[in-house]
N, C-alpha and C positions, 0 to 999 in steps of 0.2 A: 485607510487600510481596507482595500477591497478584496485582497486575496485571490484575484483573478489572473495572476501571472501564469504564463503557460508552462506546463510541465514538459519534460523531454518528449520528443516526438515518438521515441521508442522506449516505453517503460521497460524496466529490466529488474532482475534480481542480481545483486552484486556478484555472487559467485559465478554467474553465467558469463561475466566479463573477465574476471581475474584469471580463470583457468584458460579460457579460450585465447587470451592475449599471449599466453606463454606458448601456445601451440601453432599460431599462425600470425602473419603480419597484420597490423591494423590497416584498414582501408585508408588510403591517402586522398582519394577523390571518389566521385560518384561511380565511375566505371569500375574501380576496384571493389567498391561496396557491392555492386551487382555481381562481380566475380565471386565474392564471398558467399552471396546468396545461392549462386549456382553450385558452389562447393557443398553447401548444406543439403541441397536437393539431391545432388549426386550421392551424398552419404546416406540419405534416406532410401534411395533406390538400391544401394548396395546392401543396406540392412534388410530390405524386402527380399532380395535374392538370397541372403543368408537364411532368412526365416524359411524360405521354400526348401533349401538344401537340408535344413535341420529337422524338417518334418515336425514343426511345433504343433502341439495339441490344438484341435479346432476351436475348442472353447477359449483357449488363451488368445488365439488369433482374433476371435470375435471381440474380446475385451480390448485388444490392442487397436483394432480397426475402429471400434465404436468410440473409444476415448480420443483417438487421433482425429476422427471426424468431428467430435464435439468441440475440440479445441480449435480446429480449422474454422468451423462455423462461428465460434466466439471471436476469434481473431478478425474474421471478416466483418462481423457486425460492429465490433469495437473500433475497427480501423478508422472510420471517419471522425471518431471522437477522441483520438489519441492525444490531441493537443488541448483537450478540455480538462480542467480540474474536476475530479469526481470524489465524492465521499460515499463509502459503503456503509449502509445502515443495517445492523443486525438486531434481532429481537423476536419475541415469541409470536407465532402465527395465531395463537389462542387468546391474544389480548383483545378483549371486547372494545368496541368503539367508544364505550362510556368510561373506560379506565383512564386515569390521569396520565399513565405512560403513553397511551395512544395519542392523546392530545399533545403531549410533550414531543413525541416523534414527528407528528404532523407539523407542529410549529417550527421545530428545528429544520425540517426539510424545506419548508417554505422560506425560511430565512436564508438557508444556503443557496437555494435557487435564485433568491434575490441578489446574491453576490456572484451570480453567474457560475455556480457550481452545479454539476449534475449529481443526482442522487441514485445510487445503485442499491437495489434490494434483491432479496430472494424471490420477489414477485408474489408471495403468498398473502394470507390475510394478516390480521392483527397489526403488529408494528410495521411489517413490510407494506401492508396496504396504507398505513398512515404515512409512511415515507413517500410512496408514489403519489398519494393524494395531495400531500403538502407541496411536493415539488412540481406537480403538474405533469401531464403526459410529455410535453416537449422536453422537459429537463429530467425525465426518469429513464432508467434502464432496469430491466428485470431479468433475473437468472433463475428460471423455474426448474425445480427438481421433480421428476416423475415419481410419484408415490402412490400406493394403493388408496391413500387418503390425503387430504389437504393439498391436492396436486393441481387444482384449478388456479390459474393466475387471478389476482384481484382485478376488479373492473377498471382500475385506473391505469393498468398496463396491458391488460388482455387485448390481443390483436395488434399491438404496436410492433412495428418492425424492429424495435430495439429490445424485444423480448427474445430470450434465448432459452431453448429447452435442453435439459441435461438428464441423462440417466444415472450418471455417477456423481456421488458427492465430491470425490477428489478433484475431478475436472472443474466442477462448479466452484469449489472453494479456491482453487487456483485462480480462476478468473475474478472472483470477488475481491481477492487481495492484489493480484498482479496489476490491475488497472486503476487502483485508487490512490489518491493523494492523502487520504485520511480515512479513519474507521471509527464508527460510533456503535457501541453496543448498549441497547436498552435491556431491561429485565426480560428474562426468558428461561427456557428449560434446557434440556440436554444439547439441542442443536445450537442454541445461542452461546452456551458455555463452551462448547466445542469450537465454534468459530472464533470467539474472543480469545481463547487460550491458544488457538492456532496462530493468530496474529501476534500475540505476545511472545510465543515461542520463536516465530520467525524473526521478530525484532531482536530478541535477546541473543539469538545465535548468528545474527548478521545475514540471514538468508533473505531478508527483505530490506529494501531501502528504508531509511528512517522516515516514519510518518507519525502524526499525532494519533494516539488511540485514546478515545474518550469513553468512559463508562458512565452513561447518562441515566440517572434515576428519575423517577417521577418527582415532582416538587415535594421536598420533605421526606422522600422515600429512603429506605435503608437497605435495599437489595444489594447494592454494590458496596455499601459500608460493611455489611456482614462479610462479603468477600475480602475486603481489606483487612478485617480482623483476622480472618483465617490466614491471609497472606503473611501478616506480621507475626502471628503467634505460631504458625505451623511451618511456614516456608522460610521467612527471613530469620527467625530466632534460631532455627536449626542449621542455618548456613546453606540450605538447599538452593537459595537464590542469593545473589549478591546484594549488598545494601543499595547500590546505585541502580539496581534493576527496577526499584520503585519509581524511578523517573520515567519509565516507559509507558505509563498510563496515568490518566487523570480521572478522578471521580468527581462528577458534578451533578447538580440537580436542577439546573436552570438552562433552558434552551439557548438563551442569549450568551451565557457563559461558555457553552460548548462551541457556539459559533465563533466567539472571540478567541477561544483557545486555538482553534484550527487556523483562523486567519493570522493570528499572531505568529504561528509557526512559520508562515511564509512571508513574514514582514520584510526580511532581507534574504534569508535562506531561500534557495530556489530548488536545488536538486543535488544529487550526489552520484559519484561513479568511482569505481576502482580502476586504476590504470596500473597493472602489475601489482606491486605491493603498496602503492600510494593511494590513499583516499583523496579524492578531489571533491570539495564542496563548492558548488557554483552559488554565487551570491549576486544579488541584484544591484548592489552598489558597493564600491570599495570601502574598506574600513581604514582608519588613520593608523599611522605607525604606533602611536601611543596605545590605541585599542588593540593592535596586533601584539604588542609587548605584553599587555595585560592578559590576553588569551594564553600566550605562551607561559606566563608565570602561573596562571590559574589551572591550566590543563596539561602541564608537563607530564603528569603521571599517566596520561592516556597514551603517550607516544612510546614506540619501541626505540626510536632514535631520532636525533635531529630536532627540528623545530617546525612549527606551523609557518608556512610561507605563503605570502600573497603573490599571485602571479597571473599570467594570461593563460589561455587554453593550451593544453598539451597537444603535441602533434598527433597523439593517438586518438584524440577527440574529434578528428577531422570529419568523421561520419555523422556528426551532429552540428552542421554549420549554423543552424538557427540559434545555437547557444554560444557561438564563438565569441561574441562581444562581452559576455558576462565575465566579471572578475572571478578568480578562484582562490580558495585556500587549500593548499596541498600539504599532506602530512603522512607519516608512516604510523598509522594508528594500531594499537593493540586491539585486535578485533574481538577480544573478550570483553571489551569495555563499552558495550552497547548503551548502558545507562549513562555512562560518562559522555558518550557522543551526543545523546539527547541534551544533556546539560550544556555541552559546547554549542550546539545549535541554538539553544535558548539564549546563551550569552551573545552569540553573533547577532541575533535578532534584537537584543537590547543594547548593542554597542552604540555609544553616543548618547544614550539616555541621561 
């Protein structure tokens, strides 16, 4: 179980596919894919012309230009690594190097790099430094935020071509989540809680493809256990989150357990994509008819209609030829059932055990 299977060449958020597919034909070959790209560029030029006609406030234009430029730079730098599995590591910049959580993060990052996973951090000190230090420069990426303080990248990523500078938190957070195949949050303050809850919200609402989210404590620590108590007593008990939403994260306190959790998630499951109203789960090897029947019995409550079907690639997936040979499980999923989807993926990974 090496967890090094390649992710889709074009990471995506599910809703960016579902709506667009209703508005324009899916590319059938490479040339039509190029045509679609030109259509988007033409649409951006049209928007720029519209902005000029509407006399948008200069300050708003500066925000629009700066945020677009930051995303463009990030897309360009991430581009060569799109086919690499990456884990994003969150945690406090104020964690001293003597703290057990620092050593935990460094050990975890080193282990993931050993499985050919890249480690993405916010490039600051503390847990972020531990992540880049453990992964090593070759396997690290850094997304630095410009602040009046704590703004200098750590020495393990400073000066690296895979370091990206951001002025805005929202563009930085987008890239921290968009490009990763897993996320791990170590103990931290407001920023760490914000980032962790952002990932959790995106997973719960279906705005992010399903990924493993690990809340990694120091060995024997209770930072995230206190969060779990709050979750159960104040969120779950009141009905403000669904019972199955608890499946969206795991609380662990050993680096090896965190590594195993992430690699297990990709044991058979590969990636997902929405094609219209159908959810398509790409898997690395087909499951038996008996296993498929078991999934349909166990997870019928997740479906709006019909059954889970095993099939080959859909015509609309032709713009991802590198994934064409993977078997698929297709279904009409109730998109409010994110926690149930995570359980379904876990069952797919355990099929045949």
